Kinemage of the C-alpha trace (Angstrom):
@kinemage 1
@onewidth
@group {chain A} dominant
@subgroup {mainchain}
@vectorlist {calphas} color= white
{ca met a 1} P 0.000 0.000 0.000
{ca trp a 2} L 1.135 3.522 -0.841
{ca val a 3} L 0.247 6.788 0.852
{ca val a 4} L 0.352 9.816 -1.467
{ca lys a 5} L 0.263 13.279 0.080
{ca leu a 6} L -1.020 15.890 -2.360
{ca gly a 7} L 0.276 19.285 -1.316
{ca gly a 8} L -2.213 22.094 -1.005
{ca ser a 9} L -0.033 24.185 -3.314
{ca leu a 10} L -1.318 22.035 -6.210
{ca met a 11} L -4.886 23.285 -5.748
{ca his a 12} L -4.726 25.726 -8.662
{ca ser a 13} L -2.021 23.893 -10.602
{ca pro a 14} L -2.757 22.537 -14.099
{ca glu a 15} L -1.020 19.295 -13.093
{ca leu a 16} L -3.536 18.503 -10.343
{ca leu a 17} L -6.105 16.891 -12.629
{ca gly a 18} L -3.349 14.687 -14.034
{ca trp a 19} L -2.510 13.507 -10.526
{ca leu a 20} L -6.138 12.833 -9.657
{ca ala a 21} L -6.818 10.909 -12.866
{ca met a 22} L -3.658 8.842 -12.407
{ca leu a 23} L -4.441 8.019 -8.773
{ca ala a 24} L -8.055 7.124 -9.553
{ca asp a 25} L -6.818 4.684 -12.207
{ca ala a 26} L -3.512 3.217 -10.984
{ca gly a 27} L -4.256 3.629 -7.281
{ca lys a 28} L -7.450 1.586 -7.014
{ca gly a 29} L -7.342 -0.469 -3.834
{ca arg a 30} L -3.678 0.321 -3.205
{ca val a 31} L -3.281 4.086 -2.604
{ca val a 32} L -4.447 6.320 0.254
{ca val a 33} L -4.424 10.054 -0.453
{ca val a 34} L -3.512 12.483 2.339
{ca pro a 35} L -4.482 16.075 1.477
{ca gly a 36} L -2.421 19.092 2.413
{ca gly a 37} L -3.920 22.244 3.846
{ca gly a 38} L -3.253 24.694 1.045
{ca pro a 39} L -5.055 28.044 1.124
{ca phe a 40} L -7.378 26.761 3.849
{ca ala a 41} L -4.446 26.247 6.243
{ca asp a 42} L -3.028 29.634 5.218
{ca gln a 43} L -6.267 31.206 6.426
{ca val a 44} L -5.788 29.521 9.806
{ca arg a 45} L -2.237 30.867 10.065
{ca arg a 46} L -3.441 34.390 9.345
{ca ala a 47} L -6.314 34.076 11.801
{ca gln a 48} L -3.959 32.899 14.541
{ca ala a 49} L -1.626 35.843 13.913
{ca arg a 50} L -4.482 38.369 13.963
{ca arg a 51} L -6.535 36.966 16.810
{ca arg a 52} L -3.816 35.240 18.840
{ca leu a 53} L -5.536 31.873 18.745
{ca his a 54} L -4.251 29.238 21.153
{ca asp a 55} L -2.020 26.649 19.455
{ca leu a 56} L -4.508 23.861 20.186
{ca ser a 57} L -7.339 25.798 18.542
{ca ala a 58} L -5.181 26.570 15.522
{ca his a 59} L -4.157 22.896 15.337
{ca arg a 60} L -7.784 21.741 15.207
{ca leu a 61} L -8.635 24.346 12.586
{ca ala a 62} L -5.621 23.295 10.517
{ca leu a 63} L -6.829 19.680 10.620
{ca lys a 64} L -10.216 20.871 9.411
{ca ala a 65} L -8.393 22.772 6.656
{ca thr a 66} L -6.866 19.543 5.323
{ca glu a 67} L -10.327 17.989 5.329
{ca lys a 68} L -11.737 20.902 3.330
{ca tyr a 69} L -9.024 20.435 0.725
{ca gly a 70} L -9.588 16.675 0.760
{ca leu a 71} L -13.316 17.051 0.169
{ca trp a 72} L -12.591 19.519 -2.615
{ca leu a 73} L -10.287 16.911 -4.215
{ca thr a 74} L -13.008 14.248 -4.145
{ca arg a 75} L -15.324 16.644 -5.979
{ca gln a 76} L -12.779 17.039 -8.765
{ca cys a 77} L -12.508 13.298 -9.419
{ca ala a 78} L -15.225 10.689 -8.971
{ca gly a 79} L -12.672 7.943 -8.320
{ca leu a 80} L -11.613 9.455 -4.972
{ca val a 81} L -13.729 8.818 -1.863
{ca pro a 82} L -13.526 10.622 1.515
{ca ala a 83} L -12.674 8.335 4.449
{ca ser a 84} L -13.246 9.737 7.940
{ca asp a 85} L -11.298 7.084 9.880
{ca phe a 86} L -9.004 4.111 9.333
{ca his a 87} L -11.904 1.639 9.240
{ca ala a 88} L -13.358 3.626 6.348
{ca val a 89} L -9.935 3.710 4.668
{ca his a 90} L -9.709 -0.093 4.745
{ca arg a 91} L -13.291 -0.476 3.498
{ca cys a 92} L -12.502 1.763 0.534
{ca leu a 93} L -9.344 -0.166 -0.291
{ca arg a 94} L -11.156 -3.512 -0.121
{ca ala a 95} L -13.777 -2.096 -2.483
{ca gly a 96} L -11.073 -1.130 -4.988
{ca gln a 97} L -11.484 2.594 -4.338
{ca val a 98} L -8.991 5.373 -3.577
{ca pro a 99} L -9.695 6.805 -0.107
{ca val a 100} L -8.882 10.402 0.779
{ca trp a 101} L -8.068 10.387 4.497
{ca met a 102} L -9.850 12.914 6.678
{ca ala a 103} L -7.347 13.491 9.498
{ca asp a 104} L -9.320 15.294 12.190
{ca his a 105} L -11.104 12.316 13.769
{ca ala a 106} L -7.916 10.342 14.395
{ca val a 107} L -5.317 13.055 14.915
{ca ser a 108} L -7.300 15.291 17.276
{ca arg a 109} L -7.463 12.359 19.716
{ca glu a 110} L -3.783 11.450 19.390
{ca pro a 111} L -1.522 12.838 22.148
{ca gly a 112} L 1.559 11.848 20.177
{ca val a 113} L 0.845 14.512 17.534
{ca pro a 114} L 1.757 17.891 19.048
{ca ala a 115} L -0.383 20.963 18.361
{ca thr a 116} L 2.304 22.980 16.602
{ca trp a 117} L 3.007 24.311 13.108
{ca asp a 118} L 6.132 22.105 13.129
{ca val a 119} L 3.639 19.333 12.284
{ca thr a 120} L 2.114 19.810 8.834
{ca ser a 121} L 0.435 17.380 6.478
{ca asp a 122} L 3.907 15.933 5.723
{ca ser a 123} L 4.138 14.574 9.257
{ca leu a 124} L 0.460 13.602 9.248
{ca ala a 125} L 1.059 11.585 6.082
{ca ala a 126} L 3.996 9.799 7.745
{ca trp a 127} L 1.884 9.133 10.861
{ca cys a 128} L -0.937 7.810 8.677
{ca ser a 129} L 1.544 5.605 6.800
{ca ala a 130} L 2.731 4.081 10.079
{ca arg a 131} L -0.838 3.398 11.223
{ca leu a 132} L -1.688 1.717 7.920
{ca ala a 133} L 1.623 -0.185 7.656
{ca ala a 134} L 2.155 1.345 4.203
{ca thr a 135} L 5.264 0.405 2.236
{ca asp a 136} L 5.774 3.759 0.493
{ca leu a 137} L 5.010 7.417 1.164
{ca val a 138} L 5.092 9.876 -1.744
{ca leu a 139} L 5.033 13.601 -0.939
{ca val a 140} L 3.870 15.573 -3.980
{ca lys a 141} L 5.034 19.179 -3.900
{ca ser a 142} L 5.294 22.267 -6.095
{ca ile a 143} L 9.083 22.276 -6.154
{ca pro a 144} L 11.864 22.287 -8.764
{ca ala a 145} L 13.658 19.089 -9.712
{ca leu a 146} L 15.624 17.504 -6.872
{ca pro a 147} L 18.610 15.129 -6.810
{ca pro a 148} L 17.893 11.384 -7.117
{ca arg a 149} L 18.500 11.031 -3.365
{ca met a 150} L 18.544 13.455 -0.453
{ca ala a 151} L 19.073 12.992 3.259
{ca met a 152} L 16.034 13.611 5.398
{ca ala a 153} L 17.970 16.138 7.485
{ca gln a 154} L 18.767 18.110 4.306
{ca met a 155} L 15.112 18.170 3.345
{ca cys a 156} L 14.118 19.401 6.787
{ca ala a 157} L 16.815 22.098 6.722
{ca ala a 158} L 15.677 23.246 3.260
{ca gly a 159} L 12.032 23.414 4.329
{ca ile a 160} L 10.993 20.751 1.826
{ca val a 161} L 9.455 18.725 4.673
{ca asp a 162} L 8.345 20.012 8.054
{ca arg a 163} L 10.525 20.133 11.153
{ca ala a 164} L 8.777 17.246 12.902
{ca phe a 165} L 8.766 14.919 9.904
{ca ser a 166} L 11.669 12.640 10.808
{ca gly a 167} L 10.075 11.776 14.141
{ca phe a 168} L 6.993 10.341 12.437
{ca val a 169} L 8.639 8.170 9.777
{ca pro a 170} L 8.699 4.463 10.747
{ca pro a 171} L 11.888 2.517 9.915
{ca gln a 172} L 10.303 0.284 7.270
{ca leu a 173} L 8.724 3.104 5.247
{ca ser a 174} L 10.223 4.145 1.898
{ca val a 175} L 9.789 7.906 1.458
{ca trp a 176} L 9.829 9.806 -1.841
{ca val a 177} L 9.410 13.461 -2.772
{ca cys a 178} L 7.833 14.096 -6.152
{ca ser a 179} L 7.610 17.256 -8.229
{ca lys a 180} L 4.066 18.103 -9.311
{ca arg a 181} L 5.062 17.444 -12.937
{ca arg a 182} L 5.889 13.774 -12.311
{ca tyr a 183} L 2.411 12.262 -12.141
{ca arg a 184} L 3.066 10.024 -15.158
{ca ala a 185} L 6.323 8.766 -13.614
{ca cys a 186} L 4.533 8.128 -10.339
{ca gly a 187} L 1.798 6.213 -12.170
{ca asp a 188} L 4.461 4.095 -13.884
{ca ala a 189} L 6.085 3.461 -10.505
{ca leu a 190} L 2.785 2.228 -9.083
{ca gln a 191} L 2.424 -0.201 -11.974
{ca thr a 192} L 6.017 -1.365 -12.394
{ca gly a 193} L 7.869 -0.631 -9.151
{ca thr a 194} L 10.167 1.972 -10.689
{ca thr a 195} L 11.324 5.097 -8.829
{ca pro a 196} L 8.545 7.707 -8.434
{ca gly a 197} L 10.763 10.625 -7.414
{ca thr a 198} L 13.598 11.649 -5.095
{ca ala a 199} L 14.399 9.024 -2.477
{ca val a 200} L 14.506 10.410 1.065
{ca asp a 201} L 17.433 8.779 2.788
{ca arg a 202} L 17.850 8.765 6.551
{ca asp a 203} L 21.640 8.944 6.480
{ca arg a 204} L 23.034 9.386 2.975
{ca pro a 205} L 24.419 12.741 1.845
{ca asn a 206} L 23.148 14.507 -1.259
{ca ala a 207} L 23.983 12.362 -4.276
{ca gly a 208} L 24.234 15.261 -6.740
{ca ala a 209} L 21.748 16.962 -9.022
{ca val a 210} L 19.952 15.259 -11.890
């Protein structure tokens, strides 16, 4: 099973429909989509700055923001189905569907997920992957091309993944970062087992640019 996190920055990107069509086709029964927060989470950040919201309140609103984006994604593609908890995720997968995970129900009750902006949908996707015993996590982002491999610490330092990310990645999980333009390559990887993007290595240094 793969978990694919679709960054909120793709919301108005022309590549988004390509991703959704690919996932609805190649991901049937084998992919769980984790939505980012996108402009909905940005609104929460601004509201917290203006109104001095408590971190816990902002955390809950940010979780709701990912759900808003997730529901919006399911309305763009009939092959994606919202799943409010892990039981629903498994039901969707058994039915050959592509579930879009709604994080609030599970994460708001989880003391191991701190209420801080250090935890974004990157970390939530890693936490979800651990709970589902996924084999691969693909983080889809609006970024330039990256080297074939990068150390996780480098990605954290560059702001490609959030500060808390490494603490949520289980040892057995293969992690990839994918540019928004690589939806065809990711679809091929789902079908053939090829490389979907940049491999996130826990200890290797940067292997050089492609």
